[in-house]
Structure formats: structure tokens, C-alpha cells
Steps between C-alpha positions, in 0.01 A plus 500: 500500500878472504748704699662790315761768572230767450127449541188692399140469610260398224382818326755727669775702331730502806761231558673414824809307605646399834718774647863379478559627856210298643581227749288212623429682825384803298232284340399346833478844663263614224246218524652230280475145632746224418346206311600136535715533185688793651335768287341809653130569448300818562120466482260782584127547451437822310133534593379754755314219677754226587222251580378510141576160346467638145771760546809548285838399643842636411761226496877556470741206513880549513746214446723391786808659338310833472575520126159437341135561578146464377206733565130436452154606609265209553150423614446442870560126467811556285383290206461770233699810416315831494587796276440793735594750226196407291211738567397728782368224726844442650599865559519465879698177469745663255556777753576248777733301273688818400531597868635154586759515221603852606544377858709200390720729287556741791590210731764372256327179394415588139621740229319640198656400170 
């Protein structure tokens, strides 16, 4: 998956971009960690039981210049993408993902497109 100016989760109709007012410290303050390449990565387990190894993870990566990003939901080991908008089995996970996006928008990290 390549970096883009706006990103969408697989199966979702909402797109997001990095807030133009966001700074590197804004990302760090909101749980993003700097990678060895200088990018910023946010990874959260979306399962109610964080010890569950089969849980779905939300992963957001922002480039070091804060211009592009990529968003995905993956399996617990991160090897396969998961479409959480397919069926009712992921309803609780969709709710947590929506809450996380809402929180990141309110904190000035992301914007809806």
C-alpha cells in the first residue's frame, strides 16, 4: 500500500487526510511513534480483549513531512488486511474505529475529506 494525500479504509466511504495544521509533536502527543525511516505510525488493537492474538488492528502511517498517509485494518499479526465493513461480525470493531477517527479529528491530527 502506497502513501497518498487522502486515504480510505477498505470498504469504507469516508476518506481522511492529514490536518494541515498538524505538527510532529501533535502526532506524538496522540499516540503516534516515530519509525526508523522518520515516518509516524499509530497502531491500536480494536478488540475488547487486548490479549486476543486474533484481534483486528488499526494502523495509520503518516510520512515524515506530514503530507501523505496510509490507513489499514489488519489481522493481529499484521499480515493480511481485514474489511471491517463487510458483515455484522465486525460491528463492535467498526464502532471503535469510528471513535478513534473522531478522536484524531478532534485532536487536529486528521481531517475528513
